[in-house]
N, C-alpha and C positions, 0 to 999 in steps of 0.2 A: 247251798248252804252256809249262813254267814252269821256276824254277830258273835258278841262276847257268850263266854259259857253261861249257861242256866247255873245260878251258885248250886254248890255239891250239897247244901243243906238243905235249899229247897226241894232238893231230888231225892234227899234221905227224907223230909218229911212226906211227900209225897207217896213214897215207896212201902214207908211205916204205915200210913192209912190205910194204903190199897191191902196190905199185910193185914190189918183191922189188930194191930199192936197197939197199946198205950205207948206216952213215954217211960213210962215206970216200965211195965212189963219188955219193952224193948232195951232199957238200959240195965234191967237185971240179966238178960240172955247176953248181953256185950259184957258184963261186968263191972259197968260204969254207972253212975250217980243221974239220977232225973234231969240235975242242973246241968250235966256235960251234955244229955242229950238236947236239951232245950235251947243249949248255947249254939251248937253245930246247927240246927235247923236254922237259929235267926241267924247264921252267919259270924255269930261274936266271936264263936271259935273255929279254928279253921281242922280241916282234914289233911294234915302234910304226911304222914306218914303211910308208907304203903300197906306195913301190915295193919292198921289199924283200918284202913278200906276195906282192905280184904277180910277183918271181921265183921264189918258191918254189913259187906255184899252177902255174907253166909248168912247172916242173920234174915238179912232180906229177902234170901234164896233167888238172888239175881248174880251175874256175873259182874266182875270188875267193871268191864267194858258198858255195860247198862248204867252202873252208878253213875261212873263219870262221864253217863251221855254220848259217849264215842262208837254205840252200835246203831243208832236210832237215824234211819233212813226212811223216811214215809213214803211207800210204793207209790204215794200219789205225784211226789217231785220226779220220779223217773219216768212217769207214766205222761206229765206234761212235756217232761223234756222231747222224748216222741212222737208225740203230737204235736208238738211246733214243727219237728223236722217234716214232720207229713203236710203242714200248712205250708211252709218255707218251697216246698218242691212244687206242690200246687201252684205258688204265685210265680214257679219259675218257668211252667210252661208258654209257651210261645203260640200256641193255635191264633190266637189272638193278631199278634203282632204278622204271622205268616200268611192269614186270611184264608185258612185252610181247617178243613175238619178230618181229622181221621176217618179213611173209608170203611163203610160196613158199621158206621156206630149209628145207633139211633139218636137224635138231636130232641131234648125235651123241649115241651111248648114252652114260650114266654111266662104262659099263664101259670103255667105248673111250676114252673121256676120262681114266680114271683111268689107263689103261697110256699113254697119251701124257703126261701130268703125272709117272709117273716114269720115262719117258724123259728129262725135260725135269731133273728129278732127276739122274739118273746123268750126263748131259750136264755138268751144274753141279759135281758130284765129281769129274768127270774133267777140272777147269778146261777145258773148252772151251767159251769164252765167247763167241766170235763166230757159232758156229752157232746158241748159246742165244737170242742178243739175235735172229739170225734166226727161230727159230720161237715166241718168247714172244707177240708179236703177235695172231698167228694164234688162239694156244692159250687165250688170254684172251677172245678173241672167242669161240669156242668154248664156253667153261669159263662165261661169261655167259649165252649164251641156253641150256645144259643146266641151270642152276640156275633159271632163269626158268620153263621148262618143271615144272622136279620139285625144287623148295627143298629138300625134306631130303633125297631121295636125293642130288641133288648138291652139298650142303654139304662135307661132306670134300675132294672136286675142286676146289670153290671156295680153300679154307684152303688145300691144298697147293700150287694153283697161283701164289697171292699170296705164300706165305712164298717160293718158290724164285725169284719174280721180287723180290721185296724182296732176298734174297741176294743176288743176281747184282747188284743196283742199290748195294749197298752195296761191292762190288766195284770196280764202276767209278765210284764216289765223287759218286754220284747222289743224295744224302742227303734231298733233300726227295722226291724222288719215289719213294724207297725207303720214308721213312716213310707215304708215301700205301698204298703197296702192304701194307705191315707192318698199319696201321692197319684197312684193308680186310679182313684177314685176322683179325684180333681180334673187327672186327664181325661175320664171315660165321660164327665159332666158334658152335657151339651148346651143345658140352659141354665139359668141362673137360680133357678129354684133347688135343680140336683147340684149345682154348684157349690150352693149356699151350706146347703146339707153336708156334702164332702168336707167344706170348710170345718164344721165344727170338729170333724174327728181330726183333721189336721192340726187344729189348735192343742186339742187333746195329747198328739205325741208329741207336739214343738211346742209346750208351754214355758220351756225356759228359755224360748227366743225370742228378742224382743222383735227382731224383723217380722216376725209372723203377727205378731201384735198388728202392725199395718195392714196386714192381709184379711185379718178377722173385722178389721173395722172396714174394709172396702168392701168386703163380701156383704156384712151386714148391712150398708146404705146401698148396696147395689138392689139388695131384694126387697129393701123398706118398703111400704105400702108409698105411692105416689101421695095418698090423700092422707095427711096425719091424723085427721080424724075419720078416718075409715080404714079399708082394707081388711081382707079375709084375714082370720085369725092363723091359719097357714101360715103367713107370711110374717106375722108378727112373733111367732113362734122361733121362726128362724132366724131371724133378726137379732130378736131376744137371744137367743143361745150364742149367736157369735159374739153376743157384746159381755156377757157374761165370761165368754172364753178371753175376750179382749182383758175383760178387768182382771182375770186369775194371772196372766202372763203381765199385766202391771203390777200386782201384788209381788209376784216371787221376783220381781226386778226392784220392788220397794220403793214403788211410786203409791205412796197411799193415796195422793188425792186424786188421781187418774182412775185408781181402780174405784173407789167411791162413785165419783162421778159417773162412769162406766155402768155399773149396777144400779144406781138410783136410775139411770135411763132405762136399763133391762128393767125396773120395776113398773116403772111405769106401762111399759109394754106388757108386761105379766097380766098387770090388772085386766088390760082389754082382753087377754086369752082367758083367765082364771085357772083354777087347777081342773084335774083329771082328766086330760087330755093328753095327747102323746102325738100332736101332729109333727110327722117328719121324721118320728122318731125321738124328739128330741126331750119330751117328757117336760116341756116350757110350762111354766107359771109361778104365782107367788111363793109357792113353796119351793120350787126349785133355784129362784132368785134368793131365797133364803138359806139355803145350803150352799150356793156360792159368796155369800157374804162371809160365812164361817171359814170358809176354805180359804179365803181372801185373808181373814184376819188369822191364821193360823200361817201362811204365808210370811205374814209382816212382821209374826212373832208376838203378837197381840192375844195374850190367852185369855184374860176377861174378858174381851171383846167378842174371842170365839166363845165361849163359854155362854154368854150372854143372849147371842145370837141363835146359839142351838135349842138353847131350853125355850125360846120364841117359836123356833121354827116347829121343833116335836109336838108343842103344844096348838098348834093351828091345823086348823081343819083340812087345810090340803094335805098335809103330813101322810095320811095314810092312802093317798092315791099317788102318791110318787112309788116308782117301782121297786120292787125288791132290791134290786141292785143299786140302786140311787141309794136308799134309805141306809143300807150295810155300808156304803162308799162314806157317806153322811157321818155313821155313826164312828168310824174310823179319824173321820178328822176330828171329831171331837174329843175322840180319845187323846189325839194329840194336842189341843186346846187344853184340854184337863192336864197334862202333862206339864203344859207352858206354863199353870199357874201352881203346880207345886202339888195337884191332887190326884196321886196315883189310885188310889181306892173308886174313886168315879170315874177314872180313865178304863180302868178294868172293869166295872161296870157296865160301861158302853160297850165295850170291846167283846166282853160275852155276849152282850145284846145282838151284837154283830154277828157274830157265831151262830147263835141261836136260829136268825132269822135268814142267813144265808152263809153256810159252813165255807163255801168255795169261796167267796170274797176275803176271808180270814185264812184259809189254808190254802190258795192257792195264790195269791197276791206277793210278791216277795217285799213290797214295801209295807204291807200289814204285818208281816212276821217279823219284819223290825222293830216295830211298836209292842209287838207281845214279847220279845226280846229283852226291849228296855223296861218294860212292867216289871217281868220275872228277876231284873235286876234289883229294882227297886226295894230297900228295906223294908218299907212301911206299906208297901201294895197288899191287898187281901190275898190269903192263900187260893181261892177260888183261882187265883189267874195261874196257878203252878200245874194243875191238870192238865189245862189248855196246851202251855209251852213244852210240857212232856211230850204230849201227841202231835206237837208238830217237829218234834225231835230237835229243838232249839239246842245249840251248844257253843 
């Protein structure tokens, strides 16, 4: 848990409303004026005397630790840490490297594992991260064993299993472990399509590295159809997704021109593919490129551009075809864009919308919790953000 404390005034306001007390009745019970309560809740007046804090806590029927936000440790935080430890243990097994399977254990068929990995991807795209955390350790173990039995037949399943693991770990801000999973996917890939798919996750993991941009571009152009006027949509989807990743790496490095050129190139490919598809688990299409433009604008610090692009993409027909995870992640980026323009009200609105459609995207991603914490500290943020901040245990 990190970030600055949720202002105590906002916590008082939230707890007061939860107790169904008006400002006047709350003031009466404290022996204070309504104006005093209003100033405390707006942060104009501080609560700096312990005796007053104890009185306020007593009226609100909570202990002082709760009022100060020092006792809030959401269960999902501890559960997430335990789940990540199990994934780490599964990634640390060496049956594949040793080339043998534990005796006496049944090895599931590749077809059965392919269905299980497909279910894992669906769970991820629905932003159901806690069930996926529970699912992956056992799935990775079974995938390893199947690969040992039949390396060639099991190769696609191995790559997909590592890809979805890396994608989840990026969400959970487990960068080092996500890199392990992405690197394993790259190493296991035996053809250009599998390699390109694995490279999409590698780009997500190492977005801050300028060196990876060249890797994205090399993989993109390797998988691009030889005929610029033809080629299957599956290959255009992989190529375009890699160009989007390269564009976001360029944006993070402050290279606006390169980011724009790469996104324009990806947009041409997206027009060939169309929306409503999910080739190679990329979700690539015009709407996906549109969300990429928003992320790039945020990385470049261009709030007005991010907001304009956001309003454009959510108004498009393709918006509803994006996976839930993708839509929720985009709304978080939009909130960052609104904050860059000094509009905490709109930022709070889209964060709450993200929480409504994909709670795990907000409640399990450390990066998103930081956005909520920042919103909670904004003096002009709407009060609707306070219950969410309190429920997240931000302090």
